[in-house]
Structures are given as structure tokens and as C-alpha cells.
C-alpha positions as CSV (number, residue, x, y, z in Angstrom):
1,X,109.9,140.5,135.2
2,X,109.9,144.2,133.3
3,X,111.6,144.6,129.8
4,X,114.4,146.5,131.4
5,X,115.1,144.1,134.0
6,X,114.9,141.1,131.7
7,X,117.6,142.8,129.6
8,X,119.9,143.4,132.3
9,X,119.6,139.6,133.7
10,X,120.2,138.5,129.7
11,X,123.3,140.8,129.6
12,X,124.9,139.1,132.8
13,X,123.5,135.7,131.6
14,X,124.7,135.3,128.0
15,X,128.2,136.3,128.6
16,X,130.5,133.5,127.4
17,X,127.6,131.0,126.9
18,X,127.7,128.8,123.6
19,X,124.6,129.8,121.5
20,X,123.5,128.0,118.3
21,X,121.1,130.1,116.1
22,X,119.5,128.7,112.8
23,X,118.6,131.3,110.3
24,X,121.2,133.8,111.6
25,X,121.4,135.6,108.1
26,X,117.7,136.6,108.0
27,X,116.0,139.7,109.3
28,X,115.4,138.7,112.9
29,X,118.6,136.3,112.8
30,X,121.0,139.2,112.0
31,X,119.4,141.4,114.7
32,X,120.0,138.3,117.1
33,X,123.5,138.0,115.8
34,X,124.3,141.6,116.7
35,X,122.7,141.3,120.2
36,X,124.6,138.0,121.1
37,X,127.7,139.5,120.1
38,X,127.1,142.6,122.3
39,X,126.3,140.3,125.1
40,X,129.6,138.4,124.5
41,X,128.1,134.8,123.7
42,X,130.2,132.5,122.0
43,X,127.6,132.1,119.1
44,X,127.2,129.9,116.0
45,X,124.9,130.5,113.2
46,X,123.6,128.0,110.5
47,X,121.7,129.3,107.6
48,X,121.6,129.9,104.0
49,X,124.0,132.3,102.3
50,X,122.9,135.8,103.4
51,X,120.5,137.6,101.1
52,X,121.8,140.2,99.1
53,X,121.2,143.6,100.4
54,X,120.2,142.1,103.7
55,X,121.2,143.5,107.1
56,X,123.6,140.5,107.8
57,X,125.8,141.5,105.1
58,X,125.5,145.3,105.8
59,X,126.6,145.1,109.4
60,X,129.4,142.7,108.7
61,X,127.7,139.9,110.5
62,X,130.6,137.5,109.7
63,X,132.7,139.1,112.1
64,X,130.2,138.7,114.8
65,X,129.6,135.0,114.9
66,X,131.1,131.7,113.6
67,X,128.7,131.5,110.4
68,X,128.2,128.0,108.9
69,X,126.5,128.2,105.4
70,X,123.9,125.1,105.2
71,X,120.3,124.1,104.5
72,X,118.0,123.1,107.1
73,X,116.7,120.3,105.0
74,X,120.3,118.6,104.9
75,X,120.2,116.4,108.0
76,X,123.9,115.4,108.1
77,X,124.9,119.3,107.8
78,X,122.7,120.1,110.6
79,X,124.1,117.4,112.9
80,X,127.7,118.3,111.9
81,X,127.3,121.8,112.5
82,X,125.7,121.0,115.9
83,X,128.2,118.7,117.0
84,X,130.9,121.1,116.3
85,X,129.6,124.0,118.2
86,X,128.3,122.1,121.4
87,X,125.8,124.5,122.2
88,X,124.2,125.2,125.5
89,X,121.4,127.1,124.1
90,X,119.6,126.8,120.7
91,X,117.3,129.4,119.0
92,X,115.7,128.0,115.9
93,X,114.7,131.0,113.8
94,X,115.4,129.2,110.1
95,X,112.3,129.0,108.1
96,X,110.5,130.0,104.9
97,X,108.8,133.0,106.6
98,X,107.0,135.0,103.7
99,X,103.5,134.1,103.4
100,X,103.3,134.7,99.7
101,X,106.3,132.5,99.0
102,X,104.8,129.6,101.1
103,X,101.7,129.7,98.9
104,X,103.4,129.8,96.0
105,X,105.9,126.9,96.8
106,X,104.2,124.7,99.5
107,X,106.5,121.8,99.0
108,X,109.6,124.1,99.9
109,X,107.7,125.7,102.7
110,X,106.9,122.3,104.4
111,X,110.2,120.9,103.6
112,X,112.1,123.9,105.5
113,X,109.8,124.4,108.1
114,X,108.7,121.1,109.1
115,X,111.6,118.8,108.2
116,X,114.0,121.5,108.9
117,X,112.8,121.5,112.5
118,X,112.8,117.7,112.8
119,X,116.3,117.7,111.6
120,X,117.3,120.3,114.2
121,X,115.8,118.1,116.9
122,X,117.6,115.1,115.7
123,X,120.8,117.0,116.0
124,X,119.8,118.4,119.7
125,X,118.7,114.8,121.1
126,X,122.3,113.6,119.9
127,X,124.1,116.6,121.5
128,X,124.3,116.1,125.2
129,X,125.5,119.9,125.9
130,X,122.2,121.4,124.9
131,X,120.0,122.8,127.9
132,X,117.6,125.0,126.2
133,X,115.6,125.1,123.1
134,X,113.8,128.1,121.7
135,X,111.7,127.4,118.7
136,X,110.2,130.6,116.9
137,X,107.0,130.2,115.3
138,X,104.3,132.9,114.9
139,X,101.2,134.3,116.1
140,X,99.3,133.0,112.9
141,X,99.4,129.3,114.4
142,X,96.0,130.0,115.9
143,X,92.9,128.7,114.6
144,X,91.4,132.3,113.2
145,X,87.6,132.6,113.9
146,X,87.5,136.0,112.4
147,X,86.2,137.5,115.7
148,X,89.1,140.0,116.3
149,X,90.0,138.0,119.5
150,X,93.4,138.4,121.2
151,X,94.7,134.7,121.5
152,X,96.3,133.4,124.2
153,X,98.5,130.4,124.6
154,X,96.0,127.7,125.2
155,X,93.6,128.7,122.3
156,X,93.3,126.0,119.8
157,X,95.9,125.9,116.7
158,X,95.1,125.8,113.0
159,X,96.6,127.5,110.5
160,X,95.0,127.0,107.1
161,X,97.5,128.6,104.6
162,X,101.0,126.8,103.9
163,X,102.6,129.3,106.2
164,X,100.6,128.9,109.1
165,X,99.9,125.4,108.6
166,X,103.9,124.6,108.3
167,X,104.4,126.7,111.6
168,X,101.6,125.0,113.4
169,X,103.3,121.7,112.5
170,X,106.5,123.0,114.1
171,X,104.7,123.5,117.2
172,X,103.7,119.8,117.4
173,X,107.1,118.7,116.3
174,X,108.6,120.6,119.3
175,X,106.3,119.1,121.8
176,X,106.7,115.6,120.4
177,X,110.6,115.9,120.7
178,X,110.4,117.5,124.2
179,X,108.0,114.7,125.6
180,X,109.6,111.8,123.7
181,X,113.4,112.7,124.0
182,X,114.4,115.9,125.8
183,X,112.4,115.8,129.2
184,X,112.4,112.3,130.3
185,X,114.1,110.2,133.3
186,X,117.4,110.4,131.7
187,X,117.6,114.2,130.6
188,X,115.8,117.5,131.2
189,X,116.3,120.1,128.4
190,X,114.2,123.3,128.4
191,X,112.1,123.5,125.4
192,X,109.5,126.1,124.3
193,X,107.9,127.5,121.2
194,X,107.4,131.5,120.8
195,X,104.8,133.0,118.9
196,X,105.6,136.6,118.2
197,X,103.5,139.2,116.5
198,X,104.4,141.6,113.7
199,X,107.7,143.1,114.4
200,X,109.1,146.5,113.3
201,X,112.8,147.3,113.0
202,X,115.6,148.5,110.7
203,X,117.2,146.4,108.1
204,X,114.2,144.5,106.7
205,X,114.8,144.0,103.2
206,X,111.9,141.8,102.2
207,X,110.0,144.2,99.7
208,X,106.5,142.4,100.3
209,X,106.5,143.7,104.1
210,X,104.8,146.6,105.0
211,X,107.6,149.3,105.9
212,X,109.7,148.3,102.9
213,X,106.9,148.3,100.5
214,X,106.3,152.0,101.9
215,X,110.0,153.2,101.7
216,X,110.4,151.5,98.3
217,X,107.2,153.6,97.2
218,X,108.6,156.7,98.4
219,X,111.9,156.3,96.8
220,X,110.1,155.5,93.5
221,X,107.5,158.4,93.7
222,X,104.7,155.7,93.5
223,X,101.5,155.0,95.4
224,X,101.7,152.9,98.3
225,X,99.2,149.9,97.8
226,X,98.0,148.4,100.8
227,X,96.1,145.2,100.3
228,X,94.1,145.0,103.6
229,X,94.4,148.5,105.1
230,X,92.0,148.1,107.9
231,X,93.1,144.8,109.1
232,X,94.7,145.2,112.5
233,X,98.0,143.9,113.6
234,X,99.9,143.7,116.9
235,X,102.8,145.8,116.1
236,X,106.0,145.7,118.3
237,X,109.7,146.6,118.1
238,X,112.2,144.0,116.9
239,X,114.2,144.3,120.1
240,X,111.3,143.7,122.5
241,X,110.5,140.4,120.5
242,X,114.2,139.5,120.7
243,X,114.5,140.3,124.3
244,X,111.8,137.9,125.1
245,X,113.4,135.3,123.1
246,X,116.6,135.6,124.8
247,X,114.6,135.7,128.4
248,X,112.9,132.6,127.6
249,X,116.1,130.9,126.6
250,X,117.9,132.0,129.9
251,X,114.9,131.0,132.2
252,X,114.6,127.7,130.8
253,X,118.4,127.1,131.1
254,X,118.1,127.6,134.7
255,X,114.5,126.1,135.6
256,X,113.7,124.0,132.5
257,X,110.6,122.4,133.9
258,X,109.0,125.6,135.2
259,X,109.5,127.5,131.9
260,X,109.2,125.0,129.2
261,X,106.0,125.9,127.5
262,X,104.2,128.0,124.7
263,X,104.8,131.7,124.8
264,X,103.2,134.5,123.2
265,X,105.4,137.8,122.6
266,X,103.5,140.7,121.5
267,X,102.3,144.6,122.5
268,X,99.8,145.5,124.9
269,X,96.5,146.2,123.4
270,X,97.3,149.9,122.7
271,X,99.8,148.2,120.1
272,X,97.2,146.5,118.0
273,X,96.4,149.1,115.3
274,X,95.2,148.9,111.6
275,X,97.7,148.7,108.8
276,X,96.8,152.1,107.7
277,X,97.9,153.5,111.0
278,X,101.4,152.7,110.4
279,X,101.2,154.5,107.1
280,X,99.9,157.4,108.9
281,X,102.9,157.7,111.1
282,X,105.2,157.6,108.3
283,X,103.1,160.2,106.6
284,X,103.9,162.5,109.7
285,X,107.5,162.7,108.4
286,X,106.7,163.1,104.6
287,X,104.2,165.3,102.4
288,X,101.3,162.9,101.5
289,X,98.5,163.2,99.0
290,X,95.6,160.8,98.3
291,X,96.1,158.7,95.2
292,X,93.6,156.2,93.9
293,X,94.3,152.7,94.8
294,X,96.6,153.7,97.6
295,X,98.2,156.4,99.4
296,X,101.0,158.4,97.7
297,X,103.9,159.5,100.1
298,X,106.3,162.1,98.5
299,X,108.8,164.6,100.0
């Protein structure tokens, strides 16, 4: 199904559906909140307090979703929120998602990403209304052989840093709960993990990410420091990734056994570009000069 057809099918399907979103106050979560609101879903979100300066606050997200403030590490609170919402479809986006933050505080990363996922599934297995569960991980869960290969869903997993490792653990937890509790003789729930590549879109406030760091440098008149300018990344639109999440949630709701799996969401090969390519695209809109240690972009 093409992206356009999937969008049209999603628009019809989600109207009136009860949807539970963890991490709805984050970058992707705020976008998903806005889309579910537009689609007419009855959405509940569970997340930490919205980050200062983030998109959720700027767009008035509190008016678009029933927003519950809570920590994924709090089992009782997660269970209470799921029980109250009685969702049909669950999107699990809540996570410690900044690679450097995970490296600096691995204990918090594992508590949130690993035990937070366990807590959610504990709530789901006690909630009979749930029919479809989409767990968002990352394309960094694959064992990186350093050969520049484009990984497919059947390639071996093996993140070696706390971020990638904790996300890999989420994959195994999801599969365990699916096999042990959610796809049995007594119950069939659609359950998938989704491994998305690098997304680009408005509203990203995390200064360590590429686009915000470039824009901050422009505003400050400082050089853009690129840590790995010639590393390649699979860049895609935020909207394409979210459209894929919604499509998987819909398809599993309709045919849970057929569509429960692991899914990569990323661009075609022409979207795999070096980091410096992104800078070059932005340079087309600003006057730029070379600067020792980076690229200076000024107007």
C-alpha cells in the first residue's frame, strides 16, 4: 500500500478509536498527538511533564488529548492509566531516546526503556480491550558490522551502547509478552516492534540533534560542529514514519496474526545521505563560509 493510500485508510480507521500513547509529550509523541486529534481518535497520553520549549506545549497539546502525567517506571500508575483509558490500540513511544544521555546515565536508561516496557505490557495483559500494540524502537538495534549494509528485519540484533542495548531489550520483551500472554489460545492481540530511521520535522527542541544544533548555531553566529560529517544516515520525514506506525497499528487490529512482526520504516536508498549533506541543503538558504572545526552558516 502506498503512503497516500495508507494515509487515507488511517484517516477512516482511527475516527472514534480509543488510543493510548506513551511518551505523547515528546518530539514524536507530540506529532502523533496532533495527528490522532486530526483523525478524530479518542486518545489518552501517558508521559512525563512536557519539556520546556517543546512542541507539545507550543501546539496546545493538552487540548488535543487526555493527558496523564506519569513515569513509565511506576507500575501502579501505568496500570491505572491503561485501565481508565480502556484502549483498543497502544503506541509505546516513551523512552530515554537521547544517545548521549543514555551513555551518561545507563541506569536510568535501562529503568525507563526496559522496565518501562515491562510495566506497559503488564498493564496491557490485564486490559482485555487492547487489540493492537505498536512498540517503537530504533534502527540502531541491529548488530553493527561496520560494512555500510542496509539491514533488514531478519538481521541479528545487538546494540552495544546503553541506548541501542536498551532498545534491543525492548525488542525481546515485546516478543516474550506476545508469545507468552497476548497471542495464545485464549487471546489474540496484534503486537509489533517498529524500527524507524532518523526522522526530520519541525518542533524538535533537543539541541544535540542535527537540525536543532544547526539552527542554534545560525542564531548564535557560531560554527556548526559536526561530530561525524561523513557518516551516512537514512533520513526520512517525521510524517512518513508516523504514517507507518499508524498503518501497522491499523493492520494488526484487523489481522493480528498476519501483521504482528518486526518492521523497518525508512526511506528508499536515495534517502541515505551523509550528515554533511543535510548541512549543505540548509546552506542553500543561508550564506555560508568555511570555518575551522566546522561549517559556519550566517545570513
